[in-house]
Short mmCIF file of the C-alpha atoms (twelve columns), coordinates in Angstrom:
data_MODEL
# 
_entry.id   MODEL 
# 
loop_
_atom_site.group_PDB 
_atom_site.id 
_atom_site.type_symbol 
_atom_site.label_atom_id 
_atom_site.label_alt_id 
_atom_site.label_comp_id 
_atom_site.label_asym_id 
_atom_site.label_seq_id 
_atom_site.Cartn_x 
_atom_site.Cartn_y 
_atom_site.Cartn_z 
_atom_site.pdbx_PDB_model_num 
ATOM 1   C CA . MET A 1   134.818 9.110  127.592 1 
ATOM 2   C CA . LYS A 2   131.277 7.910  127.022 1 
ATOM 3   C CA . ILE A 3   129.058 8.811  124.101 1 
ATOM 4   C CA . HIS A 4   125.906 8.708  126.175 1 
ATOM 5   C CA . GLU A 5   127.225 11.640 128.178 1 
ATOM 6   C CA . TYR A 6   127.034 13.743 124.965 1 
ATOM 7   C CA . LEU A 7   124.068 12.163 123.230 1 
ATOM 8   C CA . LYS A 8   121.028 13.647 124.856 1 
ATOM 9   C CA . GLU A 9   117.635 11.961 124.418 1 
ATOM 10  C CA . ASN A 10  116.347 14.942 122.455 1 
ATOM 11  C CA . HIS A 11  119.336 14.577 120.105 1 
ATOM 12  C CA . ILE A 12  117.884 11.290 118.830 1 
ATOM 13  C CA . PHE A 13  115.690 11.361 115.735 1 
ATOM 14  C CA . LEU A 14  113.336 8.613  114.571 1 
ATOM 15  C CA . ASP A 15  111.391 10.334 111.816 1 
ATOM 16  C CA . PHE A 16  113.720 10.953 108.879 1 
ATOM 17  C CA . GLU A 17  112.509 10.097 105.364 1 
ATOM 18  C CA . PRO A 18  114.822 7.805  103.479 1 
ATOM 19  C CA . GLY A 19  116.877 9.562  100.785 1 
ATOM 20  C CA . ASP A 20  120.433 9.834  99.535  1 
ATOM 21  C CA . LYS A 21  123.358 10.815 101.734 1 
ATOM 22  C CA . LYS A 22  123.103 14.517 101.030 1 
ATOM 23  C CA . GLN A 23  119.342 14.564 101.694 1 
ATOM 24  C CA . ILE A 24  119.706 12.686 104.984 1 
ATOM 25  C CA . LEU A 25  122.488 14.985 106.202 1 
ATOM 26  C CA . GLY A 26  120.320 17.974 105.227 1 
ATOM 27  C CA . GLN A 27  117.386 16.562 107.205 1 
ATOM 28  C CA . PHE A 28  119.676 15.916 110.131 1 
ATOM 29  C CA . VAL A 29  121.167 19.441 110.212 1 
ATOM 30  C CA . LEU A 30  117.718 21.060 109.816 1 
ATOM 31  C CA . ALA A 31  116.274 18.944 112.621 1 
ATOM 32  C CA . MET A 32  119.204 19.889 114.856 1 
ATOM 33  C CA . LYS A 33  118.587 23.572 114.104 1 
ATOM 34  C CA . LYS A 34  114.867 23.225 114.897 1 
ATOM 35  C CA . LYS A 35  115.805 21.757 118.291 1 
ATOM 36  C CA . GLY A 36  118.232 24.641 118.942 1 
ATOM 37  C CA . LEU A 37  121.360 22.493 118.895 1 
ATOM 38  C CA . ILE A 38  123.025 24.510 116.104 1 
ATOM 39  C CA . SER A 39  122.463 27.915 114.623 1 
ATOM 40  C CA . LYS A 40  124.204 27.930 111.191 1 
ATOM 41  C CA . GLU A 41  122.967 24.852 109.357 1 
ATOM 42  C CA . LYS A 42  124.454 25.739 105.945 1 
ATOM 43  C CA . ASN A 43  128.038 25.981 107.301 1 
ATOM 44  C CA . ILE A 44  127.612 22.699 109.214 1 
ATOM 45  C CA . LEU A 45  126.082 20.879 106.269 1 
ATOM 46  C CA . ASP A 46  128.885 22.130 104.038 1 
ATOM 47  C CA . GLU A 47  131.517 20.872 106.479 1 
ATOM 48  C CA . LEU A 48  129.805 17.458 106.764 1 
ATOM 49  C CA . LEU A 49  129.591 17.169 102.974 1 
ATOM 50  C CA . LYS A 50  133.212 18.287 102.545 1 
ATOM 51  C CA . ARG A 51  134.251 15.503 104.941 1 
ATOM 52  C CA . GLU A 52  132.130 12.965 103.019 1 
ATOM 53  C CA . SER A 53  133.833 13.993 99.800  1 
ATOM 54  C CA . LEU A 54  137.076 12.690 101.197 1 
ATOM 55  C CA . GLY A 55  135.543 9.202  101.701 1 
ATOM 56  C CA . SER A 56  132.341 7.889  103.069 1 
ATOM 57  C CA . THR A 57  131.849 7.707  106.842 1 
ATOM 58  C CA . GLY A 58  129.543 4.731  106.324 1 
ATOM 59  C CA . LEU A 59  131.032 1.854  108.361 1 
ATOM 60  C CA . GLU A 60  129.988 -1.755 108.303 1 
ATOM 61  C CA . ASN A 61  126.927 -3.367 109.937 1 
ATOM 62  C CA . GLY A 62  124.498 -0.592 109.186 1 
ATOM 63  C CA . ILE A 63  126.065 2.431  110.831 1 
ATOM 64  C CA . ALA A 64  127.558 5.661  109.582 1 
ATOM 65  C CA . VAL A 65  129.402 8.258  111.618 1 
ATOM 66  C CA . PRO A 66  129.495 11.503 109.714 1 
ATOM 67  C CA . HIS A 67  131.593 14.121 111.507 1 
ATOM 68  C CA . ALA A 68  133.067 17.519 111.113 1 
ATOM 69  C CA . LEU A 69  135.129 20.026 113.053 1 
ATOM 70  C CA . ILE A 70  133.258 23.341 113.388 1 
ATOM 71  C CA . GLU A 71  134.655 26.756 114.119 1 
ATOM 72  C CA . LYS A 72  132.047 28.264 116.405 1 
ATOM 73  C CA . ILE A 73  130.299 25.743 118.580 1 
ATOM 74  C CA . GLU A 74  130.373 25.949 122.332 1 
ATOM 75  C CA . ALA A 75  130.664 22.223 122.952 1 
ATOM 76  C CA . PRO A 76  130.823 18.975 120.952 1 
ATOM 77  C CA . ILE A 77  127.465 17.748 119.734 1 
ATOM 78  C CA . VAL A 78  126.491 14.134 119.251 1 
ATOM 79  C CA . ALA A 79  123.214 13.228 117.563 1 
ATOM 80  C CA . LEU A 80  121.685 9.997  116.273 1 
ATOM 81  C CA . ALA A 81  119.136 9.120  113.580 1 
ATOM 82  C CA . LEU A 82  117.507 5.743  113.184 1 
ATOM 83  C CA . ILE A 83  116.240 5.063  109.683 1 
ATOM 84  C CA . LYS A 84  114.419 1.746  109.886 1 
ATOM 85  C CA . LYS A 85  114.185 1.305  106.094 1 
ATOM 86  C CA . GLY A 86  117.878 1.943  105.609 1 
ATOM 87  C CA . ILE A 87  119.641 4.136  103.079 1 
ATOM 88  C CA . ASP A 88  122.658 3.962  100.834 1 
ATOM 89  C CA . PHE A 89  125.406 5.837  102.725 1 
ATOM 90  C CA . GLU A 90  128.143 4.312  100.633 1 
ATOM 91  C CA . ALA A 91  129.132 2.006  103.492 1 
ATOM 92  C CA . ALA A 92  132.332 0.008  103.474 1 
ATOM 93  C CA . ASP A 93  130.347 -3.265 103.269 1 
ATOM 94  C CA . GLN A 94  127.935 -1.788 100.658 1 
ATOM 95  C CA . MET A 95  124.974 -2.694 102.931 1 
ATOM 96  C CA . PRO A 96  122.164 -0.271 103.880 1 
ATOM 97  C CA . THR A 97  122.842 2.149  106.743 1 
ATOM 98  C CA . HIS A 98  120.146 2.300  109.482 1 
ATOM 99  C CA . ILE A 99  121.937 4.320  112.170 1 
ATOM 100 C CA . ILE A 100 123.651 7.616  111.659 1 
ATOM 101 C CA . LEU A 101 125.621 8.823  114.609 1 
ATOM 102 C CA . LEU A 102 126.661 12.404 113.801 1 
ATOM 103 C CA . LEU A 103 129.500 14.180 115.580 1 
ATOM 104 C CA . LEU A 104 130.308 17.845 115.554 1 
ATOM 105 C CA . GLY A 105 133.601 18.733 117.262 1 
ATOM 106 C CA . LYS A 106 135.297 21.955 118.098 1 
ATOM 107 C CA . LYS A 107 137.831 22.913 115.460 1 
ATOM 108 C CA . ASP A 108 140.314 23.842 118.190 1 
ATOM 109 C CA . ASN A 109 140.085 20.434 119.834 1 
ATOM 110 C CA . PRO A 110 140.245 17.725 117.124 1 
ATOM 111 C CA . GLY A 111 141.655 15.181 119.583 1 
ATOM 112 C CA . PHE A 112 138.347 14.955 121.410 1 
ATOM 113 C CA . GLN A 113 136.473 14.000 118.205 1 
ATOM 114 C CA . LEU A 114 139.159 11.363 117.329 1 
ATOM 115 C CA . LYS A 115 138.707 9.786  120.765 1 
ATOM 116 C CA . LEU A 116 134.961 9.658  120.258 1 
ATOM 117 C CA . LEU A 117 135.366 8.140  116.790 1 
ATOM 118 C CA . ALA A 118 137.697 5.463  118.125 1 
ATOM 119 C CA . HIS A 119 135.290 4.612  120.946 1 
ATOM 120 C CA . ILE A 120 132.319 4.357  118.556 1 
ATOM 121 C CA . CYS A 121 134.273 1.991  116.271 1 
ATOM 122 C CA . ARG A 122 135.273 -0.134 119.151 1 
ATOM 123 C CA . MET A 123 131.730 -0.271 120.533 1 
ATOM 124 C CA . VAL A 124 130.296 -1.191 117.167 1 
ATOM 125 C CA . LYS A 125 132.787 -4.034 116.764 1 
ATOM 126 C CA . GLU A 126 132.597 -5.385 120.292 1 
ATOM 127 C CA . THR A 127 128.906 -5.092 121.180 1 
ATOM 128 C CA . ASP A 128 125.411 -5.665 119.716 1 
ATOM 129 C CA . PHE A 129 124.728 -1.869 119.711 1 
ATOM 130 C CA . VAL A 130 123.679 -1.677 116.048 1 
ATOM 131 C CA . LYS A 131 121.469 -4.769 116.168 1 
ATOM 132 C CA . LYS A 132 119.745 -3.580 119.357 1 
ATOM 133 C CA . VAL A 133 119.184 0.020  118.225 1 
ATOM 134 C CA . ARG A 134 117.672 -1.062 114.941 1 
ATOM 135 C CA . LYS A 135 114.902 -2.753 116.969 1 
ATOM 136 C CA . ALA A 136 114.324 0.272  119.321 1 
ATOM 137 C CA . GLU A 137 111.040 2.107  119.253 1 
ATOM 138 C CA . THR A 138 111.761 5.300  121.209 1 
ATOM 139 C CA . SER A 139 114.528 7.783  121.803 1 
ATOM 140 C CA . ARG A 140 114.674 6.621  125.424 1 
ATOM 141 C CA . ASP A 141 115.170 2.994  124.308 1 
ATOM 142 C CA . ILE A 142 118.069 4.053  122.041 1 
ATOM 143 C CA . TRP A 143 119.753 6.097  124.820 1 
ATOM 144 C CA . THR A 144 119.359 3.164  127.280 1 
ATOM 145 C CA . ILE A 145 120.848 0.708  124.814 1 
ATOM 146 C CA . LEU A 146 123.779 3.014  124.120 1 
ATOM 147 C CA . LYS A 147 124.517 3.390  127.870 1 
ATOM 148 C CA . GLU A 148 124.272 -0.388 128.445 1 
ATOM 149 C CA . GLU A 149 126.425 -1.329 125.448 1 
ATOM 150 C CA . GLU A 150 129.051 1.256  126.319 1 
ATOM 151 C CA . GLU A 151 129.498 -0.319 129.711 1 
ATOM 152 C CA . LYS A 152 130.672 -3.476 127.868 1 
ATOM 153 C CA . VAL A 153 133.600 -1.610 126.147 1 
# 
């Protein structure tokens, strides 16, 4: 299972304004709706915030992986936002978060999302993915970095 097969170039966002966790997730969901990736942003935002209330999905090294299982989506959705200035996502290492890799899985197939989460964690630990993406300038650059770094895992 490869993340780059689900993360399309037009699912990568480079223009979010820094804010708190709720604001960033709100921007993310709205941007996804504008691109036609989702239709019911309130439900999705509520599910993401509900998951965050259980414990932050901010990992170490500047990446967060917010995720939720959604009732009525046709296929899993993976999207990424690069926030160059960084934000407080209540990360495990208490450092700023620069990359948000958002996953929306189908509620009737939670195993798929768990496999993606495990793969992301492994890639973050075993490669320079975060460091390289933080220097990226375009969506294409980010997608290419993801593909190249995934091949190392």
